[in-house]
C-alpha positions as CSV (number, residue, x, y, z in Angstrom):
1,M,77.8,56.5,58.7
2,S,78.9,57.5,55.1
3,I,82.2,57.0,54.0
4,I,82.8,61.1,54.0
5,S,81.9,61.3,57.8
6,V,84.6,58.6,58.4
7,G,87.1,60.1,56.4
8,K,86.6,63.2,58.1
9,K,87.6,61.4,61.4
10,I,90.5,59.5,60.0
11,F,91.9,62.3,57.9
12,K,91.0,65.2,60.5
13,G,93.1,68.4,59.5
14,N,94.0,67.2,56.0
15,S,91.2,67.8,53.7
16,A,93.6,67.5,51.1
17,L,94.5,63.7,51.4
18,L,90.5,63.0,52.1
19,S,90.2,64.6,48.7
20,F,92.8,62.5,47.4
21,V,91.4,59.3,48.7
22,L,87.6,60.0,47.8
23,S,89.3,60.6,44.1
24,L,90.3,57.1,44.3
25,Y,87.4,56.0,45.4
26,N,84.9,57.4,43.1
27,H,87.3,56.2,40.2
28,L,87.2,52.7,41.3
29,P,85.7,50.6,38.1
30,F,83.5,48.6,40.0
31,N,82.6,51.3,41.7
32,N,81.0,53.8,39.5
33,H,81.2,53.8,35.4
34,I,82.9,57.2,34.4
35,R,83.8,58.0,30.7
36,I,85.1,61.3,30.0
37,R,87.9,62.3,27.7
38,K,89.8,64.6,29.2
39,S,91.9,65.0,25.9
40,K,88.5,67.1,24.8
41,K,88.8,69.4,27.6
42,N,86.0,67.7,29.6
43,M,86.5,68.1,33.1
44,L,84.9,66.0,36.5
45,K,85.8,68.2,39.8
46,T,84.4,66.1,42.6
47,K,86.4,67.8,45.9
48,N,85.4,66.2,49.3
49,S,82.2,64.6,47.6
50,M,81.4,60.7,47.3
51,L,79.9,58.9,44.2
52,K,78.6,55.1,44.5
53,G,77.0,53.3,41.6
54,V,76.8,56.7,39.5
55,D,77.1,56.3,35.8
56,I,78.8,58.9,33.9
57,S,78.9,59.7,30.1
58,V,80.4,62.9,28.4
59,R,80.7,63.3,24.8
60,G,81.8,66.3,23.1
61,T,84.3,69.3,24.3
62,N,84.9,71.7,27.1
63,N,81.9,70.3,29.2
64,R,82.6,70.6,33.3
65,I,81.0,68.5,36.0
66,V,81.6,70.3,39.5
67,L,80.5,69.1,42.7
68,G,81.0,71.0,45.7
69,N,82.1,70.0,49.1
70,R,80.4,67.0,51.1
71,C,78.2,65.8,48.2
72,V,76.6,62.3,48.1
73,L,75.3,60.7,44.6
74,R,74.2,57.1,44.8
75,N,72.9,55.5,41.7
76,C,72.5,58.6,39.3
77,R,73.0,59.1,35.7
78,I,75.0,62.2,34.1
79,R,74.5,62.6,30.7
80,I,76.3,65.2,28.5
81,S,76.0,65.1,24.6
82,G,77.7,68.4,23.1
83,S,79.8,70.9,23.9
84,N,80.4,73.9,26.4
85,N,78.1,72.3,29.0
86,T,78.0,72.9,32.6
87,I,76.8,71.0,35.6
88,T,77.4,72.4,39.2
89,L,76.3,71.0,42.7
90,G,76.8,73.1,45.9
91,N,78.1,72.1,48.8
92,K,76.1,69.2,50.7
93,V,74.1,68.4,47.5
94,S,72.5,64.8,47.9
95,M,70.8,62.8,45.2
96,N,69.7,59.5,45.2
97,A,68.9,57.4,41.5
98,G,68.6,60.8,39.8
99,T,69.5,61.7,36.1
100,L,71.5,65.2,34.7
101,W,70.2,65.1,31.1
102,I,72.2,67.3,28.6
103,E,72.1,67.7,24.6
104,N,73.6,70.0,22.6
105,D,75.9,73.0,23.2
106,G,76.1,75.6,25.8
107,N,73.7,74.4,28.8
108,E,73.6,74.4,32.2
109,I,72.3,73.0,35.6
110,N,73.0,74.4,38.6
111,I,71.9,72.8,41.7
112,G,72.3,75.1,45.2
113,S,73.9,74.0,48.4
114,N,72.1,71.6,51.0
115,T,69.9,71.0,48.3
116,S,68.2,67.0,48.3
117,L,67.0,65.0,45.6
118,L,65.9,61.7,47.2
119,G,64.1,59.9,44.6
120,S,63.8,59.5,40.8
121,V,64.6,63.1,39.5
122,H,65.1,63.5,36.3
123,L,66.4,67.2,35.0
124,A,66.8,67.6,31.2
125,C,68.2,70.9,29.4
126,I,68.5,71.1,25.7
127,E,69.2,73.8,22.8
128,G,71.5,76.0,25.4
129,T,69.2,76.3,28.2
130,K,69.4,76.7,31.7
131,I,68.2,74.8,35.1
132,S,68.6,76.7,38.3
133,I,67.7,75.6,41.6
134,G,68.5,77.3,44.8
135,E,69.9,76.3,48.2
136,R,68.0,74.0,51.0
137,C,65.4,72.6,48.2
138,L,63.8,69.3,48.7
139,F,62.6,66.6,46.0
140,S,60.4,63.4,46.4
141,D,60.3,60.7,44.0
142,D,59.3,60.6,40.0
143,I,59.7,64.5,39.6
144,Y,60.5,65.7,36.0
145,F,62.0,68.7,35.0
146,R,62.5,69.6,30.9
147,T,63.7,72.8,29.2
148,G,62.6,71.7,25.9
149,D,60.0,69.3,24.1
150,S,63.0,67.5,22.0
151,H,61.1,67.4,19.1
152,S,59.5,70.5,16.6
153,I,56.0,72.1,16.7
154,L,55.5,73.9,13.7
155,D,53.0,76.3,12.6
156,N,51.0,75.8,9.2
157,G,54.1,77.9,7.4
158,G,56.5,75.3,8.7
159,K,58.2,77.6,11.5
160,R,58.9,75.9,14.7
161,I,57.0,77.6,17.4
162,N,58.3,75.5,20.6
163,K,61.4,77.1,21.6
164,S,63.2,75.8,24.8
165,Q,63.6,77.7,27.8
166,D,65.0,78.1,31.4
167,I,63.8,76.8,34.5
168,T,64.5,79.0,37.9
169,V,63.7,77.4,41.2
170,G,64.4,79.8,44.3
171,N,65.6,78.6,47.4
172,H,63.8,76.4,50.1
173,V,61.3,75.1,47.6
174,W,59.4,71.3,48.0
175,F,58.5,69.4,45.2
176,G,55.9,66.7,46.0
177,F,55.8,63.2,44.5
178,R,55.2,62.8,40.7
179,S,55.3,66.8,40.1
180,M,56.5,68.1,36.9
181,V,57.8,71.3,35.7
182,N,58.0,72.4,31.9
183,K,60.1,74.9,30.4
184,G,59.9,79.2,30.7
185,V,58.8,78.2,34.6
186,T,59.8,80.0,37.4
187,I,59.1,79.2,41.1
188,K,60.0,81.8,43.9
189,D,61.1,80.8,47.2
190,D,59.5,78.8,50.4
191,S,56.9,77.2,48.0
192,I,55.8,74.3,47.6
193,V,54.6,72.0,44.7
194,A,52.3,69.5,45.4
195,N,51.9,65.8,44.5
196,G,51.0,65.5,40.7
197,A,51.2,68.9,39.7
198,L,52.1,70.0,36.2
199,V,53.7,73.5,36.4
200,T,53.5,75.1,32.9
201,S,53.7,79.0,33.7
202,S,55.5,81.0,36.2
203,F,54.2,82.3,39.8
204,D,56.0,85.4,40.7
205,T,55.0,85.0,44.7
206,T,56.8,83.5,47.4
207,N,55.2,81.2,50.1
208,I,52.8,79.7,47.7
209,I,51.3,76.2,47.1
210,I,51.0,74.9,43.3
211,G,48.8,72.4,42.7
212,G,46.8,70.4,40.0
213,V,47.2,70.2,36.2
214,P,47.8,72.8,35.1
215,G,49.4,74.0,38.1
216,K,47.8,77.2,39.8
217,V,48.2,78.8,43.5
218,I,45.7,76.7,45.8
219,K,47.2,78.0,48.9
220,T,49.1,81.5,49.8
221,D,51.1,82.4,52.8
222,I,52.7,79.2,53.8
223,N,55.9,78.1,54.5
224,W,57.6,74.6,55.2
225,D,60.0,72.6,57.4
226,I,61.6,69.6,56.8
227,K,61.5,68.7,60.2
228,R,58.1,67.0,61.2
229,I,57.2,69.9,63.8
């Protein structure tokens, strides 16, 4: 039973007190490693969420990390290097051993309510881009999202041609083991990204399975359920 479940029973009817106790718990130095300079207008808002073994480092100004109600983060890393960046998690988001990584200014990572990141999931935003993930999504292990290439690709005239781009994921999308999603990709609702798939282009259709390298539609008119029916 999680500390949130225990706390709900102990502090039933007093959510403000539960939020205060969890805030103290999250900031215990032997529990988490949090380095945020509030004097630089940076903010971490955890509400009724629990952090355990979480390493947070924020450098820059006016950065916001906002966790919804009853999120659980274990053994995760959050890195922000830049200004005016935002990380937002909806209610009941769970993340285990994941990394949220932001460089440069004006980036956003948004994860919808009831989404579960079960293993080592790496979400990286650079150069003012956005990663948007819908509600009730499911992530397996060893998964990478990157909105940019980190380095420049130039044409023969010296002009950069590899612009960073947003990644957008709809509701109820399942990402299999060792899948990867590159910049500029959109994936619609009720879809599956198969194990080992490399998604390099967008798909405008819902209820599909994307598989292969590069990713393509391998099955249509499907849906999925987290339960083993």
